[in-house]
C-alpha positions as CSV (number, residue, x, y, z in Angstrom):
1,M,-21.4,15.1,-3.0
2,K,-20.3,13.7,-5.4
3,L,-20.8,15.7,-8.7
4,E,-20.6,14.8,-13.1
5,M,-19.4,17.0,-15.7
6,K,-18.3,17.0,-18.9
7,D,-14.1,16.2,-19.4
8,R,-13.5,18.7,-20.3
9,P,-10.5,22.2,-19.3
10,G,-12.1,24.3,-17.0
11,Q,-15.4,22.8,-16.4
12,L,-13.9,21.5,-12.7
13,V,-13.5,25.2,-11.9
14,A,-17.3,26.2,-12.8
15,A,-18.1,23.4,-10.5
16,L,-16.7,25.2,-7.1
17,Q,-16.9,27.7,-8.1
18,P,-20.6,27.6,-7.4
19,I,-19.6,26.9,-4.2
20,S,-18.5,29.4,-3.3
21,A,-20.7,31.4,-4.3
22,V,-23.8,29.9,-1.7
23,G,-21.5,30.6,1.0
24,G,-19.5,27.2,1.4
25,N,-16.1,26.7,2.1
26,I,-14.7,23.5,0.5
27,I,-13.0,21.1,2.8
28,V,-12.0,18.4,0.4
29,V,-11.8,17.6,-3.6
30,I,-10.9,14.5,-4.9
31,H,-10.4,14.2,-8.9
32,Q,-9.2,11.7,-10.5
33,R,-8.9,12.3,-14.9
34,E,-8.9,9.6,-16.3
35,T,-7.9,9.8,-20.2
36,S,-9.5,6.6,-21.2
37,T,-13.1,7.2,-20.3
38,A,-15.5,6.5,-23.5
39,A,-18.5,8.4,-21.4
40,E,-16.2,11.8,-21.3
41,T,-17.2,12.7,-18.3
42,L,-15.4,13.2,-15.4
43,D,-16.9,11.9,-11.4
44,V,-15.4,14.7,-8.2
45,Q,-16.0,13.5,-4.7
46,I,-16.3,16.7,-2.9
47,V,-16.6,17.4,0.9
48,L,-18.2,20.9,1.8
49,E,-19.4,22.4,4.4
50,L,-22.4,24.6,3.6
51,P,-24.8,27.5,5.4
52,E,-27.9,26.3,6.8
53,G,-30.6,26.6,3.4
54,R,-28.4,27.2,0.4
55,L,-28.2,23.5,-0.6
56,P,-31.4,24.3,-2.5
57,S,-29.4,27.4,-4.8
58,L,-26.1,25.1,-5.3
59,L,-28.0,22.7,-6.8
60,E,-29.8,24.8,-9.2
61,L,-26.5,26.7,-9.9
62,L,-24.0,23.9,-10.2
63,R,-27.9,22.6,-12.1
64,E,-27.0,26.5,-14.5
65,Q,-23.4,24.7,-15.6
66,G,-24.1,21.7,-16.2
67,V,-22.7,19.1,-13.5
68,S,-24.6,16.5,-12.5
69,V,-24.9,15.9,-8.9
70,V,-24.7,12.4,-8.0
71,R,-25.5,12.4,-4.6
72,I,-25.5,14.7,-1.8
73,G,-24.2,13.3,2.0
74,E,-24.7,9.9,2.4
75,E,-23.8,6.7,2.5
76,R,-24.2,4.4,-0.5
77,L,-21.5,1.8,-0.2
78,L,-23.2,-0.4,2.5
79,Y,-21.5,-3.6,1.4
80,E,-17.2,-4.6,1.3
81,C,-15.5,-7.5,0.6
82,T,-11.5,-7.4,0.0
83,L,-10.0,-10.1,-2.6
84,I,-6.9,-10.4,-3.2
85,V,-5.9,-10.4,-7.2
86,I,-2.3,-12.2,-8.8
87,G,-0.5,-11.8,-12.0
88,H,0.5,-9.1,-13.9
89,L,-1.7,-6.4,-12.6
90,M,0.3,-3.6,-14.6
91,H,0.8,-4.6,-17.6
92,T,-2.8,-5.7,-18.3
93,D,-4.1,-2.2,-16.9
94,L,-5.5,-2.5,-13.4
95,S,-6.6,1.2,-13.6
96,D,-8.9,-0.6,-16.5
97,T,-9.6,-3.7,-14.2
98,V,-10.3,-0.8,-11.3
99,D,-13.2,1.0,-14.1
100,R,-15.2,-2.0,-15.2
101,I,-15.6,-2.6,-11.6
102,D,-16.5,1.2,-11.0
103,R,-18.4,2.2,-14.7
104,T,-21.5,-0.4,-12.7
105,G,-22.6,2.3,-11.2
106,S,-24.0,0.7,-7.4
107,A,-20.0,-0.6,-6.9
108,E,-16.7,1.3,-7.1
109,V,-12.7,-0.1,-5.8
110,T,-12.4,2.2,-2.7
111,G,-9.3,0.7,-2.0
112,L,-5.7,-0.9,-3.8
113,S,-2.8,-1.5,-2.1
114,L,0.1,-3.0,-4.6
115,A,3.0,-4.9,-4.3
116,M,5.2,-5.1,-6.9
117,P,8.3,-7.9,-6.6
118,A,10.2,-7.2,-9.9
119,I,9.7,-5.4,-13.3
120,N,8.9,-8.6,-14.7
121,S,7.3,-11.0,-11.4
122,P,3.9,-11.3,-11.5
123,S,2.3,-8.2,-8.6
124,S,-0.3,-8.9,-6.3
125,A,-2.8,-6.3,-5.2
126,R,-5.3,-6.1,-2.7
127,I,-8.4,-4.8,-3.2
128,T,-12.2,-3.7,-2.0
129,I,-14.7,-3.3,-3.3
130,R,-18.0,-1.2,-2.1
131,S,-21.5,-2.2,-3.5
132,T,-25.2,-0.5,-3.0
133,T,-26.6,-3.9,-2.4
134,R,-25.4,-8.1,-2.0
135,T,-26.9,-8.6,-5.5
136,E,-24.6,-5.8,-6.8
137,M,-21.6,-6.7,-5.1
138,K,-21.9,-10.6,-6.9
139,K,-22.3,-8.8,-10.2
140,A,-18.8,-6.6,-8.8
141,I,-17.4,-9.3,-7.8
142,G,-18.8,-11.6,-11.6
143,I,-16.6,-8.7,-13.0
144,L,-13.3,-8.7,-11.1
145,R,-13.7,-13.1,-11.7
146,G,-14.3,-12.1,-16.0
147,V,-11.6,-9.5,-16.3
148,A,-8.3,-12.1,-13.9
149,E,-9.7,-14.9,-16.7
150,Q,-9.3,-11.9,-20.0
151,K,-6.4,-11.0,-18.2
152,E,-5.0,-14.2,-17.0
153,L,-5.3,-13.3,-13.2
154,L,-5.4,-14.8,-10.2
155,I,-8.6,-14.6,-7.9
156,I,-8.0,-15.1,-3.7
157,E,-11.6,-14.1,-2.5
158,P,-12.9,-12.9,-0.2
159,L,-11.4,-12.0,3.2
160,E,-14.8,-11.5,4.5
161,G,-18.1,-11.6,4.6
162,A,-20.0,-8.6,1.3
């Protein structure tokens, strides 16, 4: 389940309490707070188990807490592409680069492996992007190309077909 909520103190707890209230069992919570989000929202992914028939009650309780359910129990990112980006990635704000793709809502950076040989040397990253459609993948790669041009980064693309 992917949730979206206001980024304010106590909101994550408010989102998790309804799961317990309906008898659910939380297996994993993925929450990475980004301080630079323009919309002041927070995305949280939760893997959980629910007793049969409790999902409608859970959804209602989450709505009452002001939590939006973005996705439930489905894999929506069906297309994958892996690219290499080389340059001063940390000095040019790697999280901003990732965020620009993630903000599309139809593509996300799902894998990132970074190698930094020395503080003043260029680093390299293996970036995996997943998207809902081939068209959205092309858009995401276009965003990455634009960021690379702006930040003077080199892209080697793709390592496999999208």
